NULUMMAR-57753 format. One line per field, with one value per residue (C-alpha): x, y, z; residue in three letters; residue number from 0. Coordinates in nm, 2 decimals. Example, Ala and Ser with C-alpha at 12.3 -4.5 7.8 and 13.67 -1.06 7.14 Angstrom:
# residues 2
u	c(1.23	1.37)
v	c(-0.45	-0.11)
w	c(0.78	0.71)
res	c(ALA	SER)
n	c(0	1)
//
This chain:
# residues 355
u	c(10.33	10.38	10.13	10.03	9.70	9.66	9.35	9.06	8.73	8.88	9.14	9.38	9.60	9.89	10.05	10.32	10.70	10.91	10.99	10.69	10.42	10.20	10.14	9.79	9.58	9.25	9.06	8.79	8.54	8.48	8.12	7.89	7.76	8.08	8.16	8.48	8.66	9.02	9.05	8.98	9.29	9.53	9.63	9.77	9.97	10.10	10.24	10.43	10.53	10.90	11.09	10.93	11.26	11.63	11.60	11.41	11.47	11.46	11.25	10.96	10.64	10.30	10.15	9.81	9.56	9.27	8.97	8.88	8.60	8.39	8.25	7.93	7.79	8.05	7.99	8.14	7.93	8.06	8.24	8.62	8.78	9.06	9.32	9.59	9.90	10.11	10.49	10.62	10.98	11.16	11.54	11.61	11.96	12.07	12.06	12.24	12.56	12.40	12.21	12.44	12.55	12.38	12.33	12.39	12.09	11.85	11.64	11.85	12.00	11.69	11.47	11.71	11.74	11.36	11.26	11.57	11.58	11.50	11.40	11.70	11.54	11.50	11.43	11.12	10.85	11.07	11.09	10.93	10.75	10.48	10.40	10.22	9.94	9.92	9.88	9.60	9.43	9.47	9.28	8.99	9.02	9.01	8.65	8.55	8.69	8.58	8.59	8.97	9.22	9.56	9.88	10.22	10.55	10.92	11.06	11.42	11.67	12.02	12.00	11.91	11.57	11.31	11.23	10.88	10.88	10.89	10.60	10.39	10.15	10.12	10.50	10.47	10.35	10.59	10.91	11.02	11.08	10.72	10.89	10.69	11.00	11.12	11.47	11.52	11.41	11.67	11.94	11.82	11.88	12.25	12.25	12.08	12.28	12.60	12.49	12.38	12.70	12.90	12.71	12.56	12.21	12.04	11.77	11.47	11.19	10.83	10.57	10.20	9.90	9.54	9.30	8.93	8.95	8.67	8.72	8.65	8.83	9.05	9.04	9.22	9.44	9.51	9.36	9.51	9.49	9.86	9.98	9.81	9.95	10.30	10.25	10.13	10.41	10.68	10.55	10.66	10.99	11.30	11.11	11.31	11.13	10.79	10.69	10.34	10.30	10.62	10.75	11.09	11.10	10.82	11.07	11.26	10.97	10.82	10.47	10.33	10.51	10.39	10.02	9.78	9.60	9.22	8.97	8.60	8.51	8.19	8.21	8.38	8.72	8.99	9.35	9.65	9.89	9.91	10.21	10.01	9.96	9.58	9.57	9.52	9.49	9.48	9.17	9.16	9.09	8.96	9.29	9.50	9.65	10.02	10.32	10.68	10.83	11.21	11.33	11.68	11.91	11.85	12.05	12.10	12.42	12.71	12.97	13.12	13.03	13.17	12.95	12.94	12.82	12.55	12.81	12.97	13.27	13.38	13.32	13.23	12.89	12.78	12.42	12.36	12.02	11.79	11.73	11.61	11.90	11.65	11.37	11.18	11.08	10.85	10.77	10.55	10.24	10.29	10.28	9.96	9.81	9.88	9.74	9.42	9.40	9.44	9.19	8.93	8.97	8.92	8.62	8.45	8.56	8.42	8.09	8.07	8.09	7.93	7.70)
v	c(12.05	11.70	11.43	11.16	11.05	10.78	10.69	10.86	10.72	10.49	10.72	10.65	10.89	10.77	10.96	10.91	10.85	10.55	10.66	10.87	10.77	10.60	10.56	10.57	10.58	10.72	10.53	10.74	10.64	10.29	10.17	10.13	9.80	9.59	9.38	9.51	9.45	9.46	9.08	9.13	9.35	9.19	8.88	9.09	9.30	8.99	8.88	9.20	9.28	9.28	9.04	8.72	8.54	8.60	8.70	9.03	9.32	9.23	9.54	9.39	9.56	9.38	9.61	9.57	9.78	9.98	10.11	10.45	10.55	10.46	10.13	10.09	9.76	9.57	9.74	10.02	10.34	10.50	10.76	10.79	10.48	10.58	10.31	10.34	10.14	10.24	10.23	10.04	9.94	10.25	10.27	10.62	10.62	10.38	10.67	10.94	10.89	10.97	11.28	11.50	11.25	11.15	10.78	10.69	10.52	10.67	10.98	11.17	11.43	11.46	11.53	11.78	11.95	11.98	12.07	12.22	11.96	11.59	11.33	11.11	10.85	10.56	10.79	10.95	10.97	10.80	10.48	10.16	10.16	10.36	10.06	9.89	10.14	10.05	9.69	9.79	10.00	9.71	9.48	9.72	9.73	9.36	9.37	9.58	9.33	8.98	8.86	8.90	8.66	8.83	8.63	8.78	8.59	8.65	8.53	8.64	8.73	8.86	8.75	8.39	8.32	8.07	7.81	7.85	7.47	7.42	7.67	7.55	7.80	7.60	7.65	8.03	8.02	7.74	7.94	8.29	8.42	8.39	8.17	7.92	7.71	7.51	7.46	7.83	7.91	7.67	7.85	8.19	8.11	8.09	8.39	8.62	8.47	8.55	8.90	8.97	8.84	9.05	9.37	9.39	9.34	9.20	9.30	9.11	9.08	9.03	8.90	8.96	8.81	8.90	8.64	8.69	9.06	9.10	9.27	9.65	9.80	10.09	10.38	10.44	10.74	10.91	10.65	10.34	10.04	9.96	10.31	10.33	9.99	10.11	10.44	10.24	10.00	10.26	10.45	10.16	10.23	10.08	9.99	10.09	9.91	9.77	9.55	9.47	9.13	9.05	9.40	9.46	9.11	9.22	9.45	9.13	8.96	8.99	9.12	8.77	8.63	8.91	8.89	8.73	8.52	8.48	8.21	8.17	8.02	7.92	8.23	8.48	8.49	8.24	8.37	8.16	8.37	8.66	8.87	9.19	9.10	9.11	9.48	9.61	9.98	10.06	9.83	9.48	9.20	8.94	8.76	8.76	9.10	9.04	9.26	9.23	9.47	9.52	9.61	9.75	9.62	9.76	10.09	10.05	9.84	9.79	9.81	10.16	10.37	10.70	11.00	11.36	11.54	11.80	12.07	11.91	11.73	11.39	11.10	10.73	10.61	10.27	10.23	10.07	9.95	9.67	9.64	9.39	9.22	9.20	9.44	9.27	8.98	9.19	9.40	9.11	9.19	9.56	9.47	9.27	9.56	9.81	9.57	9.55	9.93	10.00	9.73	9.84	10.20	10.10	9.89	10.19	10.41	10.16	10.14	10.52	10.55	10.23	10.12)
w	c(9.35	9.48	9.35	9.59	9.42	9.16	8.95	8.78	8.91	9.18	9.33	9.62	9.81	10.03	10.31	10.57	10.60	10.68	11.03	11.11	11.35	11.08	10.72	10.56	10.24	10.14	9.88	9.71	9.44	9.57	9.49	9.79	9.93	9.90	10.20	10.36	10.69	10.81	10.76	10.39	10.36	10.62	10.42	10.14	10.39	10.56	10.22	10.19	10.55	10.64	10.86	10.75	10.66	10.63	10.26	10.35	10.58	10.95	11.04	11.24	11.15	11.21	10.94	11.12	10.92	11.06	10.87	11.00	10.76	10.46	10.60	10.80	10.92	10.72	10.39	10.19	10.20	9.88	10.09	10.13	10.29	10.52	10.61	10.87	10.97	11.26	11.24	11.54	11.48	11.36	11.43	11.31	11.48	11.20	10.96	11.17	10.98	10.64	10.76	10.56	10.29	9.97	9.92	9.55	9.40	9.65	9.61	9.87	9.63	9.41	9.71	9.85	9.51	9.49	9.85	10.00	10.28	10.33	10.58	10.60	10.83	10.59	10.30	10.45	10.19	9.92	10.13	10.00	10.33	10.14	9.93	10.22	10.17	9.80	9.90	10.14	9.87	9.62	9.85	9.83	9.45	9.42	9.56	9.26	9.01	9.13	8.77	8.76	8.91	8.96	9.00	9.06	9.09	9.06	8.73	8.77	9.04	8.97	8.61	8.70	8.53	8.64	8.37	8.22	8.16	8.54	8.61	8.90	9.05	9.37	9.42	9.44	9.80	9.91	9.90	10.02	9.67	9.52	9.26	9.04	8.97	9.27	9.12	9.06	9.41	9.55	9.34	9.45	9.82	9.75	9.53	9.78	10.07	9.90	9.81	10.16	10.32	10.07	10.17	9.83	9.67	9.36	9.11	9.01	8.75	8.86	8.63	8.69	8.50	8.54	8.40	8.35	8.24	7.98	7.65	7.64	7.94	7.86	7.60	7.27	7.34	7.68	7.91	7.75	7.98	7.91	7.96	8.30	8.39	8.29	8.49	8.80	8.79	8.73	9.03	9.26	9.44	9.27	8.94	8.63	8.35	8.25	7.96	7.85	7.69	7.49	7.56	7.41	7.26	7.02	6.85	6.75	6.58	6.23	6.18	6.13	6.43	6.66	6.54	6.78	6.53	6.59	6.50	6.57	6.91	7.09	7.32	7.09	6.92	7.02	7.01	6.90	7.11	7.35	7.24	7.31	7.67	7.65	7.53	7.18	7.10	7.48	7.53	7.68	7.44	7.68	7.70	8.02	8.09	8.14	8.24	8.35	8.60	8.65	9.00	9.04	9.31	9.66	9.69	10.06	10.08	10.32	10.04	10.04	9.74	9.63	9.70	9.82	10.13	10.14	10.12	9.81	9.97	9.84	10.07	10.08	10.21	10.33	10.45	10.79	10.91	10.80	10.42	10.17	9.98	9.69	9.70	9.41	9.64	9.86	9.55	9.42	9.63	9.54	9.17	9.22	9.41	9.13	8.87	9.08	9.12	8.75	8.65	8.90	8.79	8.42	8.50	8.66	8.37	8.12	8.31	8.33	7.95	7.82	8.10)
res	c(MET	SER	TRP	ASN	THR	PHE	GLY	ARG	VAL	LEU	ARG	PHE	THR	THR	TRP	GLY	GLU	SER	HIS	GLY	ALA	ALA	ILE	GLY	ALA	VAL	VAL	ASP	GLY	CYS	PRO	PRO	GLY	LEU	GLU	LEU	ALA	GLU	ASN	ASP	ILE	GLN	PRO	PHE	LEU	ASP	ALA	ARG	LYS	PRO	GLY	GLN	ASN	LYS	PHE	THR	THR	GLN	ARG	LYS	GLU	PRO	ASP	ALA	VAL	ARG	ILE	LEU	SER	GLY	VAL	PHE	GLU	GLY	ARG	THR	THR	GLY	THR	PRO	ILE	SER	LEU	LEU	ILE	GLU	ASN	THR	ASP	GLN	ARG	SER	LYS	ASP	TYR	SER	GLU	ILE	ALA	ASN	THR	TYR	ARG	PRO	GLY	HIS	ALA	ASP	TYR	ALA	TYR	ASP	ALA	LYS	TYR	GLY	PHE	ARG	ASP	TYR	ARG	GLY	GLY	GLY	ARG	SER	SER	ALA	ARG	GLU	THR	ALA	MET	ARG	VAL	ALA	ALA	GLY	ALA	VAL	ALA	ARG	LEU	ILE	ILE	PRO	GLU	ALA	SER	ILE	LEU	GLY	TYR	VAL	ALA	GLU	ILE	GLY	GLY	ASP	LYS	ALA	ASP	PRO	ALA	ASN	PHE	ASP	PRO	GLU	GLU	ILE	GLY	ARG	ASN	PRO	PHE	TRP	CYS	PRO	ASP	ALA	GLU	ALA	ALA	GLU	ARG	TRP	GLU	GLY	LEU	ILE	ASP	ASN	ALA	ARG	LYS	ALA	GLY	SER	SER	LEU	GLY	ALA	VAL	VAL	GLU	CYS	VAL	ALA	SER	GLY	VAL	PRO	ALA	GLY	TRP	GLY	ALA	PRO	ILE	TYR	ALA	LYS	LEU	ASP	SER	ASP	LEU	ALA	ALA	GLY	MET	MET	SER	ILE	ASN	ALA	VAL	LYS	GLY	VAL	GLU	ILE	GLY	ASP	GLY	PHE	ASP	ALA	ALA	ARG	LEU	THR	GLY	GLU	GLN	ASN	ALA	ASP	ALA	MET	SER	PRO	GLY	PRO	ASP	GLY	PRO	GLU	PHE	ALA	ALA	ASN	HIS	ALA	GLY	GLY	ILE	ALA	GLY	GLY	ILE	SER	THR	GLY	GLN	PRO	VAL	ALA	CYS	ARG	VAL	ALA	PHE	LYS	PRO	THR	SER	SER	ILE	LEU	THR	PRO	VAL	GLU	SER	ILE	THR	ARG	ASP	GLY	LYS	ALA	THR	GLN	VAL	ARG	THR	LYS	GLY	ARG	HIS	ASP	PRO	CYS	VAL	GLY	ILE	ARG	GLY	THR	PRO	VAL	VAL	GLU	ALA	MET	MET	ALA	LEU	VAL	LEU	ALA	ASP	HIS	LYS	LEU	LEU	HIS	ARG	ALA	GLN	CYS	GLY)
n	c(0	1	2	3	4	5	6	7	8	9	10	11	12	13	14	15	16	17	18	19	20	21	22	23	24	25	26	27	28	29	30	31	32	33	34	35	36	37	38	39	40	41	42	43	44	45	46	47	48	49	50	51	52	53	54	55	56	57	58	59	60	61	62	63	64	65	66	67	68	69	70	71	72	73	74	75	76	77	78	79	80	81	82	83	84	85	86	87	88	89	90	91	92	93	94	95	96	97	98	99	100	101	102	103	104	105	106	107	108	109	110	111	112	113	114	115	116	117	118	119	120	121	122	123	124	125	126	127	128	129	130	131	132	133	134	135	136	137	138	139	140	141	142	143	144	145	146	147	148	149	150	151	152	153	154	155	156	157	158	159	160	161	162	163	164	165	166	167	168	169	170	171	172	173	174	175	176	177	178	179	180	181	182	183	184	185	186	187	188	189	190	191	192	193	194	195	196	197	198	199	200	201	202	203	204	205	206	207	208	209	210	211	212	213	214	215	216	217	218	219	220	221	222	223	224	225	226	227	228	229	230	231	232	233	234	235	236	237	238	239	240	241	242	243	244	245	246	247	248	249	250	251	252	253	254	255	256	257	258	259	260	261	262	263	264	265	266	267	268	269	270	271	272	273	274	275	276	277	278	279	280	281	282	283	284	285	286	287	288	289	290	291	292	293	294	295	296	297	298	299	300	301	302	303	304	305	306	307	308	309	310	311	312	313	314	315	316	317	318	319	320	321	322	323	324	325	326	327	328	329	330	331	332	333	334	335	336	337	338	339	340	341	342	343	344	345	346	347	348	349	350	351	352	353	354)
//
């Protein structure tokens, strides 16, 4: 059985393919009475949509969202919210040459092995086009968690890291890379340009921090906030690694170095550090919830790669069409959306148990 639904109390289901007529999402479990209109969702989609600059795919999709249900007189009704985006700029002919060839790094072979056939037009259901609906659903989720402020940004491209000492949140919206370091953004222009011209691609690391999350969201064992965050982030196309807080670096610390020391404060405990990423024992501590998400290089490249045909013959494949030279750039709004969806779900779970 395929699984297209995420969440427990706040659940969203996505549907559609890269080159189908439309893509969509159904968000269920949203509380009633929240103000919601298309213009509450559209800015987040505009941040993710393709064709905005030369560093992303040149597919031109307006990604204009329509709300089909679940809203009456500008407010959510508590019933399923159906969201739809039409696909308007498909070029399926770009994929005719790989109809019977597996593209290394893509899900072509895995899908064929599972289902016995595949939609080769842009990857069909496995395309990152699906993530537009996560962003739309995430915009709804943000209405449920007004106390949380979510900020995502690119921290690394092609092994070149932004300098934390140069961190400027205002800079994130000034460059095409969602980069908080102006100097790194300038370097990345050359990196991505060179990769694109060479018919190659680069990976990226996206960081996401949610401030204002109160202590108490999450559960100790099978509904840990960090395990759900990891699952949500790993479900994003091209993501191959997730770290919560210090992540793998925590394994290189001693116990006293890794401990987030606490002291009394006027509004509760004050923490000397946040190695745990705002989560302890699967439950939020009141500190910022922080994660890092690793995106692999885009698999659709013009450089020929050894592969096989559907009938098992050796061949070489190069992927034509319009593709992101670094998929992690447009992955940033998707990471923010998954953070919002997980946090909103856990807020509702916490309210259900603890009032």
